[in-house]
N, C-alpha and C positions, 0 to 999 in steps of 0.2 A: 640393489645389492642387499645381502643379508646383514643384519646388525648382530655383532658378536658381543655378548655380555660377559664380563669377567669380574668376579668379586668374592667376598667372604661367603656370603649366602645369597643364592639367587632369589629366594622367596622369603618374604617376611609375613608374619601374621600380625595384624594390627588389633590392638585391644584398647578400649577406652578406659582410662584410669579415672574413677570418680573419687574426688577428694573434697569433702565439704561442698562448697558451691562451685568448685573449680572442676572442669572437665577437660581432659587432655588425652590425646592418643599417644601411645608409645609403641615401639616396634619390638616384637619378640617372635620366636620361632615355634614355641609350643604352648601348651596350656599353663605351664609353670616355667620358672627360670632355671630349673635344675640342669637340663642338658646344656643350655647356653652359658650359664653363669655359675653353676654349681650350687645354687640356692633353691631349695624345694619350696618355693612360695609362688602363689598366683599374684597377678598384677594388683588385684584389689586388697591384698594382704600387706602391701607396702605403701608408704607415702611416696609421693612423686620425688621428694628430695632424696629418699633412700634409693630409689630406682636410679637416679641420676648420679649419685655420689658413691654409693656402696657396692653396686653391682659392676663387675668387670666381666666382659665377654671372654670366655676361655675356649670355646669350641667353634669349629667352622673351618672350611677350606681356606688356606692362606692366612690363618689366624696369626702365625708367627710374624707376619709382616706388620701386624698392628698390635703391639704389646700393651697398649694402654686404651684399648677400645672399650667404650662404655655403651650402655643402652641409650638409644636416642629417642627423642620425641618425634612424632610424625612431622611436625613443623621444621625441626632441625634437619631431618632427612630431606625434606622437600626443598628447603633453602639451599642445601649443598648441591642437589641435582640442578636446580634452577641456575645457580651462580656458575656452575661448571658445564652448562648446556648438556646435561645428561637426562635421559628419560627415566623417571622413577617408575619402578615396577612394584606393585603392592598386592600381595596375596591376602585378601580380606578373610577368606576361610571362615565365614560366619557360621557355618554348620557346627563348628566346635563350641560355639558359645551360645547358650540358651538365652542369655540376657541381652544379646545384641539384636536390635530390631531395625525396622525401616527408618525410624527417627534417628537412630545412631548413624545409619548409612547416609542420611541426608546431612547430618552434621559433618561427617567425614568428607563427603563430596564438597561441602561448602568450604571446609578448611583447605582441601587440596586445590580447588579452583581459585581460592583467594591468593594462594602462593604461586601457583603455576600459570594462572591466566589462560592464555591460548596456546601455551607450550604443550608438547606431547606428554601424556602419561598413560600408564597401563594398569588396569585392574585384573587380577587373576582370581578365579573362583573354581571350586572343585565340583560344583553341581551346575549343569547347563540350565536347569529350570530356575535356579537362584539367579543366574545371570540374566535370564529373560525377565524375571521380576524386577531386578535392579534397573534394567533398561527402561522398564515401564514406570517404576516409581521415581527414578532420578532423571528421567528424560535424557539418558546418556546417548541414545542413538541419534544419528544424523549430525553428530559433532565429530569431525574427522580427527581432532587432536586427542580425543578420549577413546582408548581402545580397551576392549574387554576380551579376555581369553579364558577358555575352558581348559583346566589342567586335568589331564588324564594319563593313566599309565598305558592303556591300550586304546588307540584312536579307533573310532567307530564311524564308518562311512554312513551309517544310518542316521547320524546326527547332522549330516550336511545340509539338509533342507532347513532345519532349525537354525543352524549357524548362519545360513544365508539370509533367512528372514530377519533374524535378530541382530545381525552384524556382529556375530561372535567369532573369534579367532580360535584356532586349535593350538594348544600348548601341551606337547606330549613327550613321553619317554622315547628317545630316538631308537633304542634297541627294539622297540615294538612297532616301528613305523616301516612298512614295506614300501618299495618303489611304487607298487600299484596303488596303495592307499594314498600315498603322497600325491600322486598324479590326479586322483579323483578329487581331492581337495583343491589342488591348484587349478584344475579345469573349471571349477565353480568360482574361482577367484577368492577363495578363503585363505587368508594369511596363515602361515604355519610357523610355530616356534618349536624347536627340539631341545631337549635337555637330557642329561648334562654331558656335553661332548668334549672330552679332554684329549682326544686323539687328533693331531693336526691333519692327517690324511683324510679322516672322516669329516673334519670341518670343511675341507676343500671339496669333498664329494657333495656335501649339502649345499655349499655355495654354487657349485656347478648345476645342481638340481633346482636352484633358485628358491631355496628355503628362505623365508623372510627374516627369521630371528634364530640365533644359535646361542644357547646358554652354556657357558663353560667356566671352569675353575682356573683356567690357564690363560696366560697372555702370550699369544703366538707371534705377534709382530708389533 
């Protein structure tokens, strides 16, 4: 059955905060906190204490349900997911950050695995070749509890062979996913996530078509 995700923001960008000798990942949506918190500063322009105590999240779907929401560290996010038996979905989006390299990703994977163990978790990325490199560098493939998804606006059946070889899943804009394209991916056994589906009738259509994941801003049941 399809997994339906509902939340404030479906995707998060993770950025490592370097503070003296302390290194910690925090969750954010853009290059700065302006859109999310109304503060036009990058993560490395603030101390970790400032990020955790002074920034309040003001934007996002369903934000009114969470009036005191603050920026979380990666560890806090993972612990909440683990303790509530939820699958963390992490949009690493490293193409946005010139200073994030393979060593950072190895530290990230170490932290995630230390909290989640053998529980399921998902990495999202916007470049298929980046995911291929991550699979090779982090040895992510052949571990069924770690899933990697390629986020695209327009799904391309030309990527099917790469997805199949590298165990990459499709994560796409549902408005640009035709029935024909969906069936081509399903025929090759490639899991498909669609976003962001806020129409209940369309959600049921995708469930009927055996889509694997559905990202939504609403709670339908």
